[in-house]
VEXMARKOL-101691 format. One line per field, with one value per atom (N, C-alpha, C, CB): residue in three letters; x, y, z. Coordinates in Angstrom, 1 decimal, always signed. Glycine has a CB too. Layout:
<pts>
r: ala,...
xx: X,...
yy: Y,...
zz: Z,...
</pts>
This chain:
<pts>
r: met,met,met,met,lys,lys,lys,lys,leu,leu,leu,leu,phe,phe,phe,phe,tyr,tyr,tyr,tyr,ala,ala,ala,ala,arg,arg,arg,arg,val,val,val,val,ser,ser,ser,ser,thr,thr,thr,thr,glu,glu,glu,glu,gln,gln,gln,gln,gln,gln,gln,gln,asn,asn,asn,asn,glu,glu,glu,glu,glu,glu,glu,glu,arg,arg,arg,arg,gln,gln,gln,gln,ile,ile,ile,ile,lys,lys,lys,lys,ala,ala,ala,ala,ala,ala,ala,ala,glu,glu,glu,glu,ser,ser,ser,ser,ile,ile,ile,ile,gly,gly,gly,gly,ile,ile,ile,ile,glu,glu,glu,glu,lys,lys,lys,lys,glu,glu,glu,glu,asn,asn,asn,asn,ile,ile,ile,ile,tyr,tyr,tyr,tyr,ile,ile,ile,ile,asp,asp,asp,asp,lys,lys,lys,lys,gln,gln,gln,gln,ser,ser,ser,ser,gly,gly,gly,gly,lys,lys,lys,lys,asn,asn,asn,asn,ala,ala,ala,ala,glu,glu,glu,glu,arg,arg,arg,arg,lys,lys,lys,lys,gln,gln,gln,gln,leu,leu,leu,leu,lys,lys,lys,lys,glu,glu,glu,glu,met,met,met,met,ile,ile,ile,ile,lys,lys,lys,lys,phe,phe,phe,phe,ala,ala,ala,ala,arg,arg,arg,arg,lys,lys,lys,lys,gly,gly,gly,gly,asp,asp,asp,asp,thr,thr,thr,thr,val,val,val,val,tyr,tyr,tyr,tyr,cys,cys,cys,cys,asp,asp,asp,asp,ser,ser,ser,ser,ile,ile,ile,ile,ser,ser,ser,ser,arg,arg,arg,arg,met,met,met,met,ala,ala,ala,ala,arg,arg,arg,arg,asn,asn,asn,asn,thr,thr,thr,thr,lys,lys,lys,lys,asp,asp,asp,asp,leu,leu,leu,leu,leu,leu,leu,leu,asn,asn,asn,asn,ile,ile,ile,ile,val,val,val,val,glu,glu,glu,glu,glu,glu,glu,glu,leu,leu,leu,leu,asn,asn,asn,asn,gln,gln,gln,gln,lys,lys,lys,lys,gln,gln,gln,gln,val,val,val,val,glu,glu,glu,glu,phe,phe,phe,phe,val,val,val,val,ser,ser,ser,ser,leu,leu,leu,leu,lys,lys,lys,lys,glu,glu,glu,glu,asn,asn,asn,asn,ile,ile,ile,ile,asp,asp,asp,asp,thr,thr,thr,thr,ser,ser,ser,ser,thr,thr,thr,thr,pro,pro,pro,pro,gln,gln,gln,gln,gly,gly,gly,gly,lys,lys,lys,lys,phe,phe,phe,phe,met,met,met,met,leu,leu,leu,leu,thr,thr,thr,thr,val,val,val,val,phe,phe,phe,phe,gly,gly,gly,gly,ala,ala,ala,ala,met,met,met,met,ala,ala,ala,ala,thr,thr,thr,thr,leu,leu,leu,leu,glu,glu,glu,glu,arg,arg,arg,arg,glu,glu,glu,glu,cys,cys,cys,cys,ile,ile,ile,ile,leu,leu,leu,leu,gln,gln,gln,gln,asn,asn,asn,asn,gln,gln,gln,gln,ala,ala,ala,ala,gln,gln,gln,gln,gly,gly,gly,gly,ile,ile,ile,ile,ala,ala,ala,ala,val,val,val,val,ala,ala,ala,ala,lys,lys,lys,lys,ala,ala,ala,ala,gln,gln,gln,gln,gly,gly,gly,gly,lys,lys,lys,lys,tyr,tyr,tyr,tyr,lys,lys,lys,lys,gly,gly,gly,gly,arg,arg,arg,arg,lys,lys,lys,lys,pro,pro,pro,pro,lys,lys,lys,lys,asp,asp,asp,asp,ile,ile,ile,ile,asp,asp,asp,asp,lys,lys,lys,lys,asp,asp,asp,asp,glu,glu,glu,glu,phe,phe,phe,phe,lys,lys,lys,lys,lys,lys,lys,lys,leu,leu,leu,leu,cys,cys,cys,cys,lys,lys,lys,lys,glu,glu,glu,glu,trp,trp,trp,trp,arg,arg,arg,arg,asn,asn,asn,asn,gly,gly,gly,gly,glu,glu,glu,glu,arg,arg,arg,arg,thr,thr,thr,thr,ala,ala,ala,ala,val,val,val,val,ser,ser,ser,ser,ile,ile,ile,ile,gln,gln,gln,gln,arg,arg,arg,arg,lys,lys,lys,lys,phe,phe,phe,phe,lys,lys,lys,lys,ile,ile,ile,ile,thr,thr,thr,thr,ala,ala,ala,ala,gln,gln,gln,gln,thr,thr,thr,thr,phe,phe,phe,phe,tyr,tyr,tyr,tyr,arg,arg,arg,arg,trp,trp,trp,trp,val,val,val,val,lys,lys,lys,lys,glu,glu,glu,glu,gln,gln,gln,gln,gly,gly,gly,gly,leu,leu,leu,leu
xx: +89.8,+90.7,+92.0,+90.0,+93.1,+94.4,+94.7,+95.5,+95.1,+95.5,+96.9,+94.6,+97.7,+99.1,+99.4,+100.0,+100.1,+100.5,+102.0,+100.1,+102.5,+103.9,+104.1,+104.3,+105.3,+105.7,+107.2,+105.2,+107.5,+108.9,+108.8,+109.5,+109.9,+109.9,+110.0,+111.1,+110.5,+110.6,+110.2,+112.0,+110.0,+109.6,+110.8,+109.3,+112.0,+113.2,+113.4,+114.4,+112.9,+113.1,+112.2,+112.8,+112.6,+111.9,+111.2,+112.9,+109.9,+109.1,+109.0,+107.7,+109.8,+109.7,+109.9,+110.7,+110.9,+111.1,+109.8,+112.3,+109.1,+107.9,+106.8,+107.4,+106.7,+105.7,+106.0,+105.7,+107.3,+107.6,+107.2,+109.1,+107.4,+107.0,+105.5,+107.4,+104.7,+103.3,+102.9,+102.6,+103.5,+103.2,+103.6,+103.9,+104.6,+105.1,+104.1,+106.4,+103.2,+102.1,+100.8,+102.1,+100.8,+99.5,+98.7,+98.8,+99.2,+98.4,+98.5,+98.9,+97.3,+97.3,+97.6,+95.9,+98.1,+98.6,+97.5,+99.0,+96.2,+95.1,+94.8,+93.9,+95.4,+95.2,+96.4,+94.8,+97.3,+98.6,+98.4,+99.8,+98.6,+98.4,+99.8,+97.4,+100.3,+101.6,+101.6,+102.4,+102.3,+102.6,+104.0,+102.1,+104.3,+105.7,+105.8,+106.0,+105.9,+106.1,+106.6,+104.8,+107.1,+107.6,+106.6,+108.2,+107.0,+106.1,+105.8,+106.7,+106.5,+106.2,+104.9,+107.3,+104.4,+103.1,+102.1,+103.1,+101.2,+100.2,+99.1,+99.6,+99.0,+97.9,+98.4,+97.5,+98.5,+98.9,+97.7,+100.0,+97.6,+96.5,+96.2,+96.6,+97.2,+96.9,+96.6,+98.1,+97.3,+97.0,+95.6,+98.0,+95.1,+93.7,+92.7,+93.5,+93.0,+92.2,+92.1,+92.7,+93.3,+93.3,+92.4,+94.7,+92.6,+91.8,+90.3,+92.3,+90.0,+88.6,+88.0,+88.4,+88.8,+88.4,+88.3,+89.3,+89.1,+89.2,+87.8,+90.3,+87.5,+86.2,+86.4,+85.3,+85.4,+85.4,+86.0,+84.0,+87.0,+87.5,+88.8,+86.5,+89.0,+90.2,+91.5,+90.1,+92.6,+93.9,+94.8,+94.6,+95.4,+96.3,+97.7,+96.0,+98.5,+99.9,+100.8,+100.2,+102.0,+103.0,+104.4,+103.0,+105.4,+106.7,+107.3,+107.6,+107.1,+107.7,+106.9,+109.2,+106.9,+106.1,+106.6,+106.1,+107.9,+108.5,+107.9,+110.0,+107.3,+106.6,+105.2,+106.5,+104.6,+103.3,+103.3,+102.6,+104.3,+104.3,+105.7,+103.3,+106.0,+107.3,+107.4,+107.7,+106.2,+106.3,+105.2,+106.1,+105.4,+104.5,+103.0,+105.0,+102.9,+101.5,+100.8,+101.6,+101.4,+100.7,+100.4,+101.6,+101.4,+101.2,+100.0,+102.5,+100.0,+98.9,+97.6,+99.2,+97.6,+96.3,+95.8,+96.5,+96.7,+96.4,+95.8,+97.6,+96.5,+96.1,+94.7,+97.1,+94.5,+93.3,+92.1,+93.3,+92.4,+91.4,+91.0,+91.9,+92.0,+91.8,+91.0,+93.1,+91.4,+90.7,+89.2,+91.4,+88.9,+87.5,+86.7,+87.4,+87.4,+86.7,+86.8,+87.3,+87.3,+87.5,+88.4,+86.2,+89.5,+90.5,+91.8,+90.7,+92.5,+93.7,+94.9,+93.9,+96.0,+97.2,+98.4,+97.6,+99.2,+100.3,+101.6,+100.1,+102.6,+103.9,+104.8,+104.6,+105.3,+106.1,+107.4,+106.2,+108.2,+109.5,+109.6,+110.2,+108.7,+108.7,+107.9,+108.2,+107.2,+106.3,+105.3,+107.2,+104.6,+103.6,+102.2,+103.7,+101.3,+99.9,+99.0,+99.8,+98.2,+97.3,+96.1,+96.8,+96.0,+94.9,+95.2,+94.6,+96.4,+96.8,+97.2,+98.0,+97.0,+97.4,+98.9,+97.0,+99.7,+101.1,+101.5,+101.8,+100.8,+101.0,+100.7,+100.2,+99.6,+99.3,+100.3,+97.9,+100.8,+101.9,+103.1,+102.2,+103.6,+104.8,+104.7,+105.1,+103.5,+103.3,+103.7,+101.8,+103.2,+103.5,+105.0,+102.8,+105.7,+107.1,+107.9,+107.6,+107.6,+108.3,+108.1,+108.0,+106.8,+106.5,+107.4,+105.0,+107.5,+108.4,+109.8,+108.3,+110.3,+111.7,+111.9,+112.0,+110.9,+111.0,+111.1,+109.9,+110.3,+110.3,+111.7,+109.2,+112.2,+113.5,+114.6,+113.9,+114.6,+115.6,+115.5,+115.3,+114.3,+114.1,+114.7,+112.7,+114.4,+114.8,+116.3,+114.2,+116.9,+118.4,+119.0,+118.8,+118.4,+119.0,+118.9,+118.1,+117.8,+117.7,+118.7,+116.2,+118.9,+119.8,+121.2,+119.7,+121.6,+122.9,+123.1,+123.1,+122.1,+122.1,+122.4,+120.8,+121.7,+121.8,+123.2,+120.8,+123.8,+125.1,+126.1,+125.4,+125.9,+126.8,+126.8,+126.4,+125.6,+125.5,+126.2,+124.0,+126.1,+126.7,+128.2,+126.3,+128.8,+130.2,+130.6,+130.6,+129.9,+130.2,+130.2,+129.3,+129.2,+129.1,+130.3,+127.8,+130.7,+131.8,+133.1,+132.0,+133.2,+134.4,+134.2,+134.6,+133.1,+132.9,+132.5,+134.1,+132.1,+131.8,+130.3,+132.3,+129.5,+128.1,+127.6,+127.3,+127.0,+126.6,+125.1,+127.1,+124.4,+122.9,+122.4,+122.4,+121.2,+120.6,+121.0,+119.0,+121.3,+121.6,+120.4,+122.1,+120.7,+119.6,+118.9,+120.1,+117.6,+116.9,+117.2,+115.3,+117.5,+117.8,+116.5,+118.8,+116.2,+115.0,+115.2,+113.9,+114.3,+114.3,+113.8,+113.5,+114.7,+114.4,+113.5,+115.6,+113.8,+112.9,+111.5,+113.5,+111.3,+109.9,+109.3,+110.0,+110.1,+109.5,+109.1,+110.6,+109.9,+109.5,+108.3,+110.7,+108.2,+107.0,+105.7,+107.2,+105.8,+104.7,+104.3,+104.9,+105.3,+105.0,+104.3,+106.3,+104.7,+104.0,+102.5,+104.7,+102.3,+100.9,+100.2,+100.9,+100.9,+100.3,+99.9,+101.3,+100.8,+100.6,+99.4,+101.9,+99.2,+98.1,+96.8,+98.5,+96.8,+95.6,+95.3,+94.5,+96.2,+95.9,+96.3,+96.7,+97.0,+97.5,+97.6,+98.9,+97.4,+97.5,+99.0,+96.5,+99.3,+100.6,+100.7,+100.8,+99.7,+99.7,+100.0,+98.3,+99.5,+99.8,+101.3,+99.0,+101.9,+103.4,+104.1,+103.8,+103.7,+104.4,+104.4,+103.7,+103.2,+103.1,+104.0,+101.6,+104.0,+104.8,+106.3,+104.7,+106.8,+108.2,+108.5,+108.7,+107.4,+107.5,+108.2,+108.3,+107.7,+108.2,+107.1,+108.9,+107.6,+106.6,+106.2,+107.2,+105.2,+104.8,+105.9,+103.5,+106.6,+107.7,+108.8,+108.2,+109.1,+110.2,+109.7,+110.6,+108.5,+107.9,+108.0,+106.4,+107.5,+107.6,+109.0,+106.7,+109.9,+111.3,+111.9,+112.1,+111.6,+112.1,+111.5,+111.8,+110.2,+109.6,+110.3,+108.1,+110.6,+111.3,+112.7,+111.3,+113.4,+114.8,+114.9,+115.5,+113.9,+113.9,+113.3,+113.2,+112.8,+112.2,+110.9,+113.2,+110.2,+108.9,+107.8,+108.8
yy: +119.8,+120.9,+120.4,+121.8,+121.1,+120.7,+121.6,+121.0,+120.9,+121.5,+121.2,+121.2,+122.0,+121.7,+122.0,+122.6,+121.1,+121.2,+121.4,+120.0,+122.5,+122.8,+122.9,+124.1,+122.5,+122.6,+122.8,+121.4,+123.7,+123.9,+123.7,+125.2,+123.4,+123.0,+124.3,+122.2,+125.4,+126.6,+127.8,+126.7,+128.9,+130.2,+130.7,+131.2,+130.4,+130.9,+130.2,+130.7,+129.0,+128.3,+128.8,+126.8,+128.6,+129.2,+128.1,+129.9,+128.3,+127.3,+127.6,+127.3,+128.6,+129.1,+127.9,+130.1,+127.0,+125.9,+125.1,+125.0,+124.8,+124.0,+124.8,+123.7,+126.1,+126.9,+126.9,+128.4,+127.0,+126.9,+125.6,+127.2,+124.5,+123.2,+123.1,+122.1,+123.7,+123.8,+124.6,+124.4,+125.7,+126.6,+125.9,+127.9,+125.1,+124.4,+123.4,+123.8,+122.9,+122.0,+122.6,+120.8,+124.0,+124.7,+125.0,+124.0,+124.9,+125.1,+126.6,+124.2,+127.2,+128.6,+128.9,+129.2,+130.1,+130.4,+130.2,+131.8,+130.5,+130.4,+128.9,+131.1,+128.0,+126.6,+125.9,+125.9,+126.8,+126.3,+126.5,+127.0,+125.5,+125.5,+125.3,+124.4,+126.2,+126.2,+126.2,+127.4,+125.2,+125.2,+125.4,+123.8,+126.1,+126.4,+125.8,+127.9,+124.4,+123.7,+122.3,+123.7,+121.7,+120.3,+119.3,+119.8,+118.4,+117.4,+116.3,+116.8,+116.3,+115.2,+115.5,+115.1,+116.8,+117.1,+116.9,+118.6,+116.0,+115.7,+116.8,+114.3,+117.5,+118.5,+119.9,+118.7,+120.0,+121.2,+122.0,+121.0,+123.3,+124.1,+124.0,+125.5,+124.4,+124.4,+123.1,+125.1,+122.0,+120.7,+120.3,+119.6,+120.6,+120.3,+121.1,+120.6,+122.4,+123.2,+122.7,+124.7,+122.2,+121.7,+120.4,+121.4,+119.6,+118.3,+118.6,+117.4,+119.5,+119.9,+120.5,+120.9,+121.3,+122.0,+121.0,+123.1,+120.0,+119.1,+118.4,+118.0,+118.3,+117.7,+116.5,+118.7,+115.7,+114.5,+114.9,+113.8,+114.1,+114.4,+115.3,+115.0,+116.0,+116.8,+115.9,+117.7,+116.6,+115.9,+116.8,+115.6,+116.2,+116.9,+116.5,+116.6,+117.6,+117.4,+117.9,+118.1,+117.3,+117.8,+117.6,+117.1,+118.3,+118.2,+116.8,+119.3,+116.4,+115.1,+114.6,+115.3,+113.3,+112.7,+113.2,+111.2,+113.6,+114.1,+115.4,+114.2,+116.1,+117.4,+117.1,+118.3,+116.0,+115.7,+115.1,+114.7,+114.2,+113.5,+113.0,+112.3,+112.8,+112.4,+110.9,+113.1,+110.2,+108.8,+108.1,+108.4,+106.8,+106.1,+106.1,+104.6,+105.9,+105.9,+107.2,+105.7,+108.4,+109.7,+109.8,+110.8,+109.5,+109.6,+108.7,+109.1,+107.5,+106.6,+107.1,+105.2,+107.7,+108.2,+109.4,+108.7,+110.3,+111.5,+111.0,+112.4,+110.1,+109.6,+108.9,+108.7,+108.1,+107.4,+108.4,+106.5,+109.5,+110.6,+111.2,+111.7,+111.4,+111.9,+110.9,+112.3,+109.6,+108.6,+108.5,+107.2,+108.6,+108.6,+109.7,+108.7,+110.8,+111.9,+111.8,+113.3,+110.7,+110.4,+111.5,+110.4,+111.8,+112.8,+112.0,+113.9,+112.2,+111.5,+112.3,+111.3,+111.6,+112.2,+111.9,+111.6,+112.9,+112.8,+113.5,+113.5,+112.7,+113.2,+113.4,+112.3,+114.6,+114.9,+114.2,+116.4,+114.4,+113.8,+112.3,+114.2,+111.6,+110.2,+109.6,+109.6,+110.5,+110.1,+109.1,+109.6,+109.4,+108.5,+109.1,+108.3,+108.3,+108.8,+107.7,+109.0,+108.0,+107.1,+106.7,+107.6,+107.2,+106.8,+105.5,+107.9,+105.0,+103.7,+102.7,+103.9,+101.4,+100.4,+100.5,+99.0,+100.7,+100.8,+102.0,+100.9,+103.1,+104.3,+104.1,+105.5,+103.4,+103.1,+102.2,+102.4,+101.2,+100.4,+101.2,+99.2,+102.0,+102.7,+103.7,+103.4,+104.3,+105.2,+104.5,+105.7,+103.3,+102.6,+102.3,+101.3,+101.9,+101.7,+102.9,+101.1,+104.0,+105.3,+105.9,+106.3,+105.7,+106.2,+105.5,+106.0,+104.2,+103.4,+103.8,+101.9,+104.1,+104.6,+105.9,+104.6,+106.8,+108.1,+108.0,+109.0,+107.1,+106.9,+106.4,+105.9,+105.4,+104.8,+105.9,+103.7,+106.7,+107.8,+108.8,+108.6,+109.2,+110.1,+109.5,+110.5,+108.2,+107.5,+107.3,+106.1,+107.1,+107.0,+108.4,+106.5,+109.5,+110.8,+111.1,+111.9,+110.7,+110.9,+110.1,+110.6,+108.8,+107.9,+108.5,+106.5,+109.0,+109.5,+110.8,+109.9,+111.6,+112.8,+112.5,+113.6,+111.5,+111.1,+110.5,+110.0,+109.8,+109.3,+110.4,+108.3,+111.4,+112.5,+113.3,+113.4,+113.5,+114.2,+113.5,+114.5,+112.1,+111.3,+111.5,+109.9,+111.5,+111.6,+113.0,+111.4,+114.0,+115.4,+115.6,+116.4,+114.9,+115.0,+114.3,+114.3,+113.2,+112.5,+113.3,+111.1,+114.1,+115.0,+116.3,+115.2,+116.5,+117.8,+118.9,+118.1,+118.7,+119.7,+120.1,+119.3,+119.2,+119.4,+119.6,+118.3,+120.7,+121.0,+120.9,+122.3,+120.9,+121.0,+122.4,+120.1,+122.6,+123.9,+124.5,+123.8,+125.8,+126.5,+126.5,+128.0,+126.2,+126.2,+127.6,+125.8,+127.6,+128.8,+129.4,+128.5,+130.7,+131.5,+132.0,+132.6,+131.5,+132.0,+132.4,+130.9,+133.1,+133.5,+132.3,+134.8,+131.6,+130.3,+130.6,+129.6,+131.7,+132.1,+132.3,+133.3,+133.0,+133.2,+131.9,+134.2,+131.1,+129.8,+129.0,+129.0,+129.0,+128.2,+128.8,+128.3,+130.1,+130.8,+130.4,+132.4,+130.5,+130.1,+128.7,+130.5,+127.8,+126.4,+126.1,+125.6,+126.9,+126.7,+127.1,+127.6,+128.2,+128.6,+127.5,+129.9,+126.9,+125.8,+124.6,+125.4,+124.2,+123.1,+123.4,+122.8,+124.7,+125.1,+125.3,+126.4,+125.1,+125.2,+126.7,+124.6,+127.6,+129.0,+129.4,+129.9,+128.5,+128.8,+127.5,+129.5,+127.6,+126.4,+126.2,+126.4,+124.9,+124.6,+125.3,+123.1,+125.4,+126.0,+127.5,+125.9,+128.2,+129.6,+129.8,+130.2,+128.9,+129.0,+128.7,+128.0,+127.7,+127.4,+128.6,+126.2,+129.3,+130.4,+131.6,+130.9,+131.8,+132.9,+132.7,+132.9,+131.5,+131.2,+130.8,+130.1,+130.7,+130.3,+128.9,+131.3,+127.9,+126.6,+125.6,+126.3,+124.4,+123.3,+122.6,+122.3,+121.8,+121.0,+120.1,+120.2,+119.5,+118.6,+119.3,+118.0,+120.5,+121.3,+121.7,+122.5,+122.1,+122.5,+121.4,+122.9,+120.2,+119.1,+118.6,+117.9,+118.7,+118.4,+119.3,+118.4,+120.6,+121.6,+121.4,+123.0,+121.1,+120.8,+119.7,+120.5,+118.6,+117.4,+117.8,+116.3,+118.5,+118.9,+119.8,+119.6,+120.7,+121.6,+120.9,+122.8,+119.7,+119.0,+119.7,+119.0,+120.3,+121.0,+120.1,+122.3
zz: +66.1,+66.4,+66.9,+67.4,+66.6,+67.1,+68.3,+66.0,+69.4,+70.7,+70.9,+71.9,+71.6,+71.9,+73.4,+71.0,+74.0,+75.4,+75.4,+76.3,+76.1,+76.3,+77.8,+75.5,+78.2,+79.6,+79.8,+80.4,+80.7,+81.2,+82.7,+80.7,+83.3,+84.7,+85.6,+85.0,+85.1,+86.0,+85.2,+86.6,+85.9,+85.3,+84.5,+86.4,+84.8,+84.1,+82.8,+85.0,+82.6,+81.3,+80.3,+81.5,+79.0,+77.9,+77.1,+77.0,+76.8,+76.1,+74.6,+76.7,+74.1,+72.7,+71.7,+72.5,+72.0,+71.0,+70.9,+71.5,+71.9,+71.9,+71.1,+73.3,+71.3,+70.6,+69.1,+71.2,+68.7,+67.3,+66.7,+67.1,+67.5,+67.0,+66.8,+68.0,+67.7,+67.5,+66.3,+68.8,+66.1,+65.0,+63.7,+65.1,+63.7,+62.5,+62.0,+62.7,+62.8,+62.4,+62.3,+63.3,+62.3,+62.1,+63.3,+61.1,+64.5,+65.7,+66.0,+66.9,+66.2,+66.5,+68.0,+66.2,+68.3,+69.7,+70.7,+69.7,+70.4,+71.4,+71.7,+70.9,+70.9,+71.2,+71.8,+69.9,+72.3,+73.0,+74.5,+72.4,+75.2,+76.7,+77.3,+77.2,+78.1,+78.7,+80.2,+78.1,+80.8,+82.2,+82.5,+82.8,+83.6,+84.0,+85.4,+84.0,+85.4,+86.7,+86.4,+87.5,+87.4,+87.2,+86.7,+88.5,+85.9,+85.3,+86.3,+84.1,+87.4,+88.4,+89.1,+89.4,+89.0,+89.6,+88.5,+90.2,+88.6,+87.6,+87.6,+87.8,+88.7,+88.9,+88.3,+90.3,+87.0,+86.4,+85.8,+85.3,+86.1,+85.7,+84.2,+86.2,+83.4,+81.9,+81.3,+81.2,+81.9,+81.4,+81.7,+82.1,+82.9,+83.2,+82.4,+84.7,+82.1,+81.3,+79.9,+81.3,+79.3,+78.0,+77.9,+77.5,+78.8,+78.8,+79.0,+80.0,+79.8,+80.0,+78.7,+81.1,+78.0,+76.8,+75.6,+76.4,+75.5,+74.4,+74.2,+74.6,+72.9,+72.5,+71.6,+71.7,+71.4,+70.6,+69.2,+70.4,+68.7,+67.4,+67.4,+66.5,+68.5,+68.7,+68.8,+69.9,+68.5,+68.7,+69.6,+67.4,+70.6,+71.5,+71.1,+73.0,+70.8,+70.4,+71.6,+69.1,+71.6,+72.5,+71.8,+73.9,+72.2,+71.6,+71.9,+72.1,+73.2,+73.7,+74.8,+74.1,+75.0,+76.1,+77.5,+76.0,+77.5,+78.8,+79.2,+78.7,+78.2,+78.5,+79.1,+77.2,+78.7,+79.1,+80.5,+78.1,+80.8,+82.1,+82.4,+82.1,+83.7,+84.1,+84.4,+85.3,+84.4,+84.6,+83.8,+86.1,+83.6,+82.7,+83.2,+82.6,+84.5,+85.1,+84.8,+86.6,+85.0,+84.8,+83.3,+85.3,+82.4,+81.0,+80.5,+80.3,+81.0,+80.5,+81.1,+81.0,+82.3,+82.9,+82.0,+84.3,+81.6,+80.8,+79.5,+80.6,+78.8,+77.5,+77.7,+76.9,+78.7,+78.9,+79.1,+80.2,+79.9,+80.0,+78.7,+81.0,+77.8,+76.5,+75.7,+75.8,+75.7,+75.0,+75.4,+75.2,+76.7,+77.1,+76.5,+78.6,+76.1,+75.5,+74.0,+75.9,+73.5,+72.1,+71.4,+71.3,+72.2,+71.7,+71.5,+72.8,+70.4,+70.1,+70.7,+68.6,+70.8,+71.4,+70.4,+72.8,+70.1,+69.3,+69.9,+67.9,+70.0,+70.5,+69.3,+71.6,+69.0,+67.8,+67.9,+67.7,+68.9,+69.0,+68.8,+70.4,+69.5,+69.5,+68.3,+70.8,+67.6,+66.5,+66.9,+65.3,+68.0,+68.5,+68.2,+70.1,+67.7,+67.4,+67.9,+65.8,+68.9,+69.5,+68.7,+70.8,+67.5,+66.6,+66.0,+65.6,+66.2,+65.6,+66.7,+64.6,+66.5,+67.5,+67.8,+67.1,+66.8,+66.9,+67.8,+65.6,+67.6,+68.4,+69.9,+67.9,+70.1,+71.5,+72.2,+71.6,+71.4,+72.0,+72.2,+71.0,+71.3,+71.4,+72.5,+70.1,+72.8,+73.9,+75.2,+73.9,+75.4,+76.6,+76.7,+76.6,+75.6,+75.7,+76.0,+74.3,+75.2,+75.5,+76.8,+74.4,+77.3,+78.7,+79.7,+79.0,+79.5,+80.5,+80.4,+80.2,+79.1,+79.0,+79.6,+77.5,+79.5,+80.1,+81.6,+79.7,+82.2,+83.6,+84.1,+84.0,+83.3,+83.6,+83.6,+82.6,+82.5,+82.4,+83.6,+81.1,+84.0,+85.1,+86.4,+85.3,+86.6,+87.8,+87.8,+88.0,+86.7,+86.6,+86.9,+85.2,+86.4,+86.7,+88.2,+85.9,+88.9,+90.3,+91.1,+90.8,+90.6,+91.3,+91.2,+90.7,+90.0,+89.7,+90.6,+88.3,+90.7,+91.5,+93.0,+91.3,+93.5,+94.9,+95.1,+95.2,+94.2,+94.3,+94.3,+93.2,+93.4,+93.4,+94.7,+92.2,+95.2,+96.5,+97.6,+96.9,+97.6,+98.6,+98.6,+98.5,+97.4,+97.2,+97.6,+95.7,+97.3,+97.7,+99.2,+97.0,+99.8,+101.3,+101.9,+101.8,+101.4,+101.9,+101.8,+101.2,+100.8,+100.6,+101.3,+99.1,+102.0,+102.7,+101.8,+103.4,+100.6,+99.6,+99.6,+98.2,+100.1,+100.1,+101.5,+99.3,+101.8,+103.1,+103.2,+103.6,+102.1,+102.1,+102.3,+103.3,+102.5,+102.6,+103.9,+102.6,+103.9,+105.1,+106.1,+104.8,+107.4,+108.3,+108.5,+109.7,+108.7,+108.8,+110.2,+108.7,+110.1,+111.3,+111.9,+111.0,+113.2,+113.8,+115.2,+113.8,+115.8,+117.2,+118.0,+117.5,+118.6,+119.3,+120.5,+119.7,+121.2,+122.3,+121.9,+123.1,+120.8,+120.3,+119.9,+119.1,+119.2,+118.8,+120.1,+118.0,+121.1,+122.3,+122.9,+123.3,+123.0,+123.6,+122.8,+123.5,+121.4,+120.6,+120.7,+119.1,+120.9,+121.0,+122.4,+121.0,+123.4,+124.7,+124.5,+125.8,+123.8,+123.5,+122.7,+122.7,+121.8,+121.0,+121.9,+119.9,+122.8,+123.7,+124.6,+124.5,+124.9,+125.8,+125.1,+126.6,+123.8,+122.9,+122.6,+123.6,+122.8,+122.5,+121.1,+123.5,+120.4,+119.0,+118.3,+119.1,+116.9,+116.1,+115.6,+114.9,+115.3,+114.7,+113.4,+114.6,+112.6,+111.3,+111.4,+110.6,+112.4,+112.6,+112.9,+113.7,+113.6,+113.9,+112.6,+115.0,+111.9,+110.6,+109.6,+109.9,+109.6,+108.7,+109.2,+108.6,+110.5,+111.0,+110.7,+112.6,+110.8,+110.5,+109.1,+111.5,+108.3,+106.9,+106.8,+106.1,+107.5,+107.5,+107.2,+108.8,+106.8,+106.5,+107.8,+105.5,+107.8,+109.0,+109.4,+108.7,+108.4,+108.7,+109.5,+107.4,+109.1,+109.8,+111.2,+108.9,+111.2,+112.5,+113.6,+112.4,+113.2,+114.2,+114.5,+113.6,+113.5,+113.7,+114.7,+112.4,+114.6,+115.5,+116.9,+115.1,+117.0,+118.3,+119.0,+118.1,+118.2,+118.8,+119.2,+117.8,+118.3,+118.6,+119.9,+117.4,+120.1,+121.2,+122.5,+120.9,+122.3,+123.4,+123.9,+124.6,+123.0,+123.3,+123.1,+122.4
</pts>
């Protein structure tokens, strides 16, 4: 059976181009698995469901290896998981087919190149932000506006064991990292 994995990074992006690629090689809609989240997270629901569903002799297709994984390690782990189930992997863009030794080799090479490209993009982004900050054009995220008196009151309750840190984080819709940073900044 032919299975197809498609992924876009956000809900706003459109996966239609990938679906057309799947249909062009004869894959039916019910055999297309679509995730709408970043590829840097290897724990993607539809990816996991597809791998679980795949059976010996099946082939998993994707439009590009960058849709399957954002780094070489994740890509190779996914392909290894498929190989253990005796499922082949084919990337249409890179023309990689793991049923051949050459395909297995090229998968490793292209996976490394995709990782390099992603890391270069992140490096360029960080450099651009640094330049913008130096020019006063980048201010970062706007600080969250909270009732500091209430925060202090709740933190006192937390210190007295009457409340959990998690309950305060939920109330203010903040992460644990932000919570502890605020505690430190407020001297609580």
